[in-house]
C-alpha positions as CSV (number, residue, x, y, z in Angstrom):
1,M,16.7,-7.9,16.6
2,T,16.3,-5.5,19.4
3,A,18.3,-2.7,20.9
4,D,18.3,-1.5,24.5
5,L,18.0,2.3,25.1
6,A,19.2,3.8,28.4
7,V,16.4,6.4,29.1
8,E,16.4,8.1,32.5
9,G,18.4,5.1,33.9
10,I,15.8,2.5,32.6
11,S,16.8,0.1,29.9
12,R,14.2,0.2,27.1
13,R,14.0,-2.3,24.3
14,R,13.6,-1.0,20.8
15,V,12.8,-2.8,17.4
16,K,12.6,-1.2,14.0
17,A,10.7,-2.7,11.1
18,R,9.6,-1.5,7.7
19,A,7.0,-2.5,5.1
20,S,6.5,-1.4,1.4
21,G,3.7,0.4,-0.3
22,K,2.1,-1.2,-3.3
23,V,0.6,-0.9,-6.7
24,N,-2.3,-2.9,-8.2
25,L,-1.3,-4.3,-11.6
26,Q,-4.8,-5.5,-11.9
27,L,-7.9,-4.8,-9.8
28,S,-11.1,-6.5,-10.8
29,V,-14.1,-5.8,-8.7
30,G,-17.3,-7.9,-8.6
31,P,-20.8,-6.8,-7.6
32,R,-21.3,-6.0,-3.9
33,G,-22.4,-9.0,-1.9
34,F,-25.1,-9.4,0.8
35,D,-22.4,-8.7,3.4
36,G,-21.7,-5.3,1.8
37,Y,-18.3,-6.2,0.5
38,H,-17.1,-6.5,-3.1
39,P,-15.2,-9.7,-4.1
40,I,-11.9,-8.8,-5.9
41,A,-9.2,-10.4,-7.9
42,T,-6.0,-8.4,-7.9
43,V,-2.3,-8.7,-8.6
44,F,-0.3,-6.6,-6.0
45,Q,3.2,-5.6,-6.5
46,A,5.3,-4.1,-3.6
47,V,7.4,-1.1,-4.5
48,D,10.3,0.4,-2.7
49,L,8.6,3.2,-1.0
50,Y,8.7,2.3,2.8
51,E,6.9,2.9,6.0
52,T,9.4,2.4,8.9
53,V,8.1,1.8,12.4
54,T,10.2,2.1,15.5
55,A,8.6,0.4,18.5
56,T,10.1,1.2,22.0
57,M,9.0,-0.7,25.1
58,R,7.2,1.1,27.8
59,A,6.1,-0.5,31.1
60,D,2.9,1.5,31.9
61,G,0.8,-0.3,29.3
62,A,0.1,2.8,27.1
63,I,0.4,2.9,23.4
64,T,1.6,6.2,21.9
65,L,2.1,7.1,18.3
66,T,4.2,9.8,16.7
67,M,5.1,10.4,13.0
68,D,7.3,12.2,10.5
69,W,7.5,12.3,6.7
70,A,10.0,11.6,4.0
71,D,11.4,14.7,2.2
72,S,9.6,13.5,-1.1
73,L,6.3,13.8,0.6
74,Q,6.6,17.1,2.3
75,G,3.9,19.5,1.4
76,G,1.5,16.6,0.5
77,A,1.1,15.3,4.0
78,F,-2.5,14.6,4.9
79,P,-3.6,14.8,8.6
80,V,-3.1,11.3,10.0
81,P,-4.8,10.3,13.3
82,L,-2.5,9.5,16.2
83,D,-4.9,7.7,18.3
84,D,-6.6,4.3,18.5
85,T,-8.3,4.8,15.0
86,N,-4.8,4.6,13.4
87,L,-4.0,1.2,11.9
88,A,-0.6,1.0,13.5
89,W,-2.1,1.6,16.9
90,R,-4.7,-1.1,16.2
91,A,-2.0,-3.4,15.1
92,A,-0.1,-3.0,18.4
93,Q,-3.3,-3.6,20.3
94,A,-4.0,-6.7,18.3
95,V,-0.7,-8.2,19.2
96,R,-1.3,-7.4,22.9
97,D,-4.7,-9.0,22.8
98,A,-3.6,-12.1,21.0
99,F,-0.6,-12.8,23.2
100,G,-1.7,-11.5,26.5
101,I,0.9,-8.6,26.6
102,V,0.7,-6.1,29.4
103,D,3.5,-3.8,28.4
104,G,3.1,-0.7,26.4
105,V,4.8,0.7,23.4
106,D,5.9,4.0,21.9
107,L,5.4,3.8,18.2
108,H,7.2,6.1,15.8
109,I,6.3,6.0,12.0
110,H,8.6,7.4,9.3
111,K,6.2,7.7,6.3
112,G,7.5,7.2,2.8
113,V,4.4,6.0,1.2
114,P,1.8,8.6,0.0
115,V,-1.3,9.0,2.3
116,A,-4.8,8.6,0.8
117,G,-3.3,7.6,-2.5
118,G,-4.3,4.1,-3.0
119,M,-0.9,2.8,-2.2
120,A,-1.6,1.1,1.1
121,G,0.6,3.4,3.4
122,G,-1.5,2.8,6.4
123,S,-1.7,-0.9,5.8
124,A,2.2,-0.9,5.5
125,D,2.2,0.8,8.9
126,A,0.0,-1.9,10.4
127,A,2.2,-4.7,8.8
128,A,5.5,-3.3,10.1
129,T,3.8,-2.7,13.6
130,L,2.8,-6.3,13.8
131,L,6.2,-7.5,13.1
132,A,7.9,-5.0,15.3
133,C,5.7,-5.4,18.3
134,A,5.8,-9.3,18.1
135,E,9.6,-9.1,18.2
136,L,9.6,-6.4,20.8
137,W,7.5,-8.4,23.2
138,D,9.1,-11.7,22.4
139,C,5.9,-13.4,21.3
140,G,7.5,-16.2,19.4
141,V,5.1,-15.6,16.7
142,S,4.9,-17.3,13.2
143,R,4.3,-15.6,9.9
144,P,0.9,-17.4,9.6
145,D,0.0,-16.0,13.1
146,L,0.8,-12.5,11.8
147,H,-1.2,-13.1,8.7
148,H,-4.3,-14.0,10.8
149,L,-3.9,-10.7,12.8
150,A,-3.3,-8.7,9.6
151,V,-6.6,-10.1,8.1
152,G,-8.5,-8.6,11.0
153,L,-7.0,-5.1,10.5
154,G,-7.7,-4.5,6.8
155,A,-7.8,-6.0,3.3
156,D,-4.3,-4.7,2.2
157,V,-2.5,-5.4,5.4
158,P,-1.8,-9.2,4.6
159,F,-0.2,-8.3,1.4
160,C,2.0,-5.5,3.0
161,L,3.1,-8.3,5.4
162,L,4.0,-10.6,2.6
163,G,5.3,-8.1,-0.1
164,H,6.9,-9.0,-3.5
165,T,4.2,-9.8,-6.1
166,A,1.1,-11.8,-5.3
167,I,-2.4,-12.6,-6.4
168,G,-5.2,-11.4,-4.0
169,L,-8.6,-13.0,-4.0
170,G,-11.7,-12.6,-1.7
171,R,-11.3,-9.1,-0.3
172,G,-7.6,-9.3,-1.1
173,E,-6.5,-11.3,1.9
174,R,-6.3,-14.7,0.2
175,L,-2.8,-14.5,-1.1
176,S,-0.8,-16.5,-3.5
177,P,2.8,-15.4,-4.4
178,A,3.2,-14.7,-8.1
179,M,6.4,-15.7,-10.0
180,T,8.1,-12.7,-11.6
181,H,11.4,-12.0,-13.5
182,G,13.3,-8.8,-13.5
183,E,12.4,-5.4,-12.1
184,F,9.7,-3.0,-13.0
185,H,10.0,0.8,-12.8
186,W,7.2,3.1,-11.8
187,V,6.3,6.8,-11.5
188,F,3.5,7.9,-9.3
189,A,1.7,11.1,-9.7
190,L,0.1,12.3,-6.4
191,Q,-2.7,14.8,-5.5
192,H,-3.2,16.8,-2.3
193,G,-6.9,15.9,-2.4
194,G,-7.7,12.3,-1.5
195,L,-10.4,10.0,-2.8
196,P,-11.9,8.1,0.1
197,T,-12.1,4.3,-0.8
198,P,-15.7,4.0,0.4
199,T,-16.7,6.9,-1.8
200,V,-15.0,5.3,-4.8
201,F,-16.8,2.1,-4.2
202,E,-20.2,3.8,-3.8
203,R,-19.7,5.5,-7.1
204,F,-18.7,2.1,-8.6
205,D,-22.0,0.6,-7.3
206,R,-24.0,3.6,-8.8
207,M,-22.3,3.3,-12.1
208,V,-23.1,-0.5,-12.2
209,A,-26.8,0.3,-11.3
210,L,-27.0,2.7,-14.1
211,G,-25.4,0.3,-16.6
212,E,-22.4,2.6,-17.2
213,I,-20.0,-0.2,-16.3
214,V,-20.5,-3.9,-15.8
215,A,-19.4,-5.8,-12.7
216,T,-18.8,-9.6,-13.2
217,D,-17.2,-12.3,-11.1
218,P,-13.6,-11.1,-10.8
219,V,-10.8,-13.3,-12.2
220,V,-7.1,-12.9,-12.5
221,N,-5.8,-11.6,-15.9
222,T,-3.7,-14.3,-17.5
223,E,-1.9,-11.7,-19.6
224,V,-0.7,-9.9,-16.4
225,M,0.7,-13.2,-15.1
226,A,2.4,-14.1,-18.4
227,A,4.0,-10.7,-18.5
228,L,5.3,-11.0,-15.0
229,I,6.8,-14.5,-15.7
230,A,8.4,-13.2,-18.9
231,G,9.7,-10.0,-17.1
232,D,8.3,-8.1,-20.0
233,A,7.5,-4.5,-19.0
234,G,5.9,-3.5,-22.3
235,R,3.5,-6.5,-22.2
236,L,2.7,-5.8,-18.6
237,G,2.1,-2.0,-19.4
238,A,-0.5,-3.0,-22.0
239,A,-2.3,-5.4,-19.6
240,L,-2.7,-3.0,-16.6
241,S,-6.3,-2.6,-15.5
242,N,-8.4,-1.3,-12.6
243,D,-12.2,-1.6,-12.4
244,L,-12.2,1.4,-10.0
245,E,-10.6,3.7,-12.5
246,A,-13.9,4.7,-14.1
247,P,-15.5,5.7,-10.8
248,A,-12.3,7.5,-9.7
249,L,-12.2,9.5,-12.9
250,D,-16.0,10.2,-12.6
251,L,-15.2,11.7,-9.1
252,A,-12.0,13.4,-10.0
253,P,-12.1,14.2,-13.8
254,G,-8.9,16.2,-13.7
255,L,-7.0,12.9,-13.2
256,A,-7.5,12.4,-17.0
257,A,-4.9,15.1,-17.7
258,V,-2.4,13.1,-15.7
259,I,-3.1,10.0,-17.7
260,D,-2.8,11.8,-20.9
261,T,0.6,13.4,-19.9
262,M,2.0,10.0,-19.0
263,D,0.8,8.6,-22.3
264,D,2.5,11.6,-24.1
265,A,5.7,10.8,-22.2
266,A,5.5,7.3,-23.7
267,A,4.8,5.4,-20.4
268,L,4.3,1.6,-21.2
269,G,1.1,1.7,-19.3
270,V,-0.9,3.9,-17.1
271,V,-3.5,3.1,-14.3
272,V,-5.2,4.5,-11.4
273,S,-3.5,3.1,-8.2
274,G,-6.0,1.3,-6.1
275,S,-9.0,3.6,-5.4
276,G,-7.0,6.7,-6.4
277,P,-6.3,9.5,-6.8
278,T,-2.7,8.4,-7.4
279,I,-1.9,7.6,-11.1
280,A,0.8,5.0,-11.7
281,G,2.8,4.8,-14.8
282,L,5.1,1.9,-15.9
283,A,8.4,2.9,-17.5
284,R,11.1,1.2,-19.5
285,S,13.8,2.0,-16.9
286,R,14.7,4.1,-13.9
287,Q,15.8,6.8,-16.3
288,H,12.6,6.7,-18.3
289,A,10.6,6.9,-14.9
290,L,12.5,10.1,-14.0
291,A,11.9,11.5,-17.4
292,I,8.1,10.8,-17.2
293,G,8.1,12.4,-13.7
294,A,9.9,15.5,-15.1
295,T,7.2,15.8,-17.7
296,I,4.4,15.6,-15.3
297,T,6.0,18.2,-13.0
298,A,6.5,20.6,-16.0
299,A,2.8,20.0,-17.0
300,G,1.6,20.9,-13.6
301,V,-1.0,18.1,-13.4
302,A,0.2,16.7,-10.1
303,D,1.1,18.0,-6.7
304,V,3.9,15.5,-5.9
305,V,5.7,13.0,-8.2
306,V,7.8,10.1,-6.9
307,T,9.5,7.1,-8.6
308,A,9.9,3.6,-7.3
309,S,10.7,0.1,-8.5
310,G,9.3,-3.3,-7.7
311,P,8.9,-5.9,-6.6
312,A,10.1,-5.0,-3.1
313,T,10.0,-6.8,0.2
314,G,7.2,-7.1,2.7
315,A,7.4,-6.4,6.3
316,V,11.0,-6.9,7.6
317,L,13.0,-6.2,10.7
318,V,15.7,-3.6,10.0
319,E,17.4,-2.9,13.3
320,R,19.6,-5.5,14.9
């Protein structure tokens, strides 16, 4: 699954991979542990908004990173670091460290998942980069090997590698595929201003300490699982939940207007996506998702609106 590029007389191998963004159908958060982390129980669903990573071999051992954006996200592009703090850069280095690789790589990311929106765009970059670099450098790597590397990069990276629909426990890295039937259609209302995940968790802890919300040991919602097995979008919409929604709304009260607008447009269910500020609405069909999106745009309560369907694939190689 590699291509050879003739650049200045030198043959350069190239691999392209992509991974999906996600929405949390359920996100239950427990009290912060002594290690500083919160245990969670979540149900992930991958949606067909993709991060595409092109990895091109270089012989000097350097890692470089460039990026462009899908047309649907233009105007809402947050500054993204292009150095060793970027998850994709770290993913390439993780493959090199794990398999003793000395070659370098030029990484180019085409972003189709909103940034700073609780939809795991950066984690999808990392998952696609793990797969692309392992193929580029002929590491002979297995999916369990990649999963192990993904766990070391971030809580959402293992799911972005797996894709489809899955239960996540622990910090989200302990995954079990979930049985689903049918297709689910989503509309996502995006904001130019982000909500940093650590800030949302800090507000969650504060609200727990004040008794404004209760944090209990997280468990998977059986109603969500039953709705997925039945392929019943209406039932799933009624079961959507996110324990981070209250702190996200406390930090960004304007998001309530987005939720109200989606409710007025007859969304089957509305929930904050991850730690926000993106709001996800479940629709009856693709056409209904587009209609909800048009209502949101007309109301002027979101900066960007995109629609997507799930479940979608995890990290896959796309260039042969």
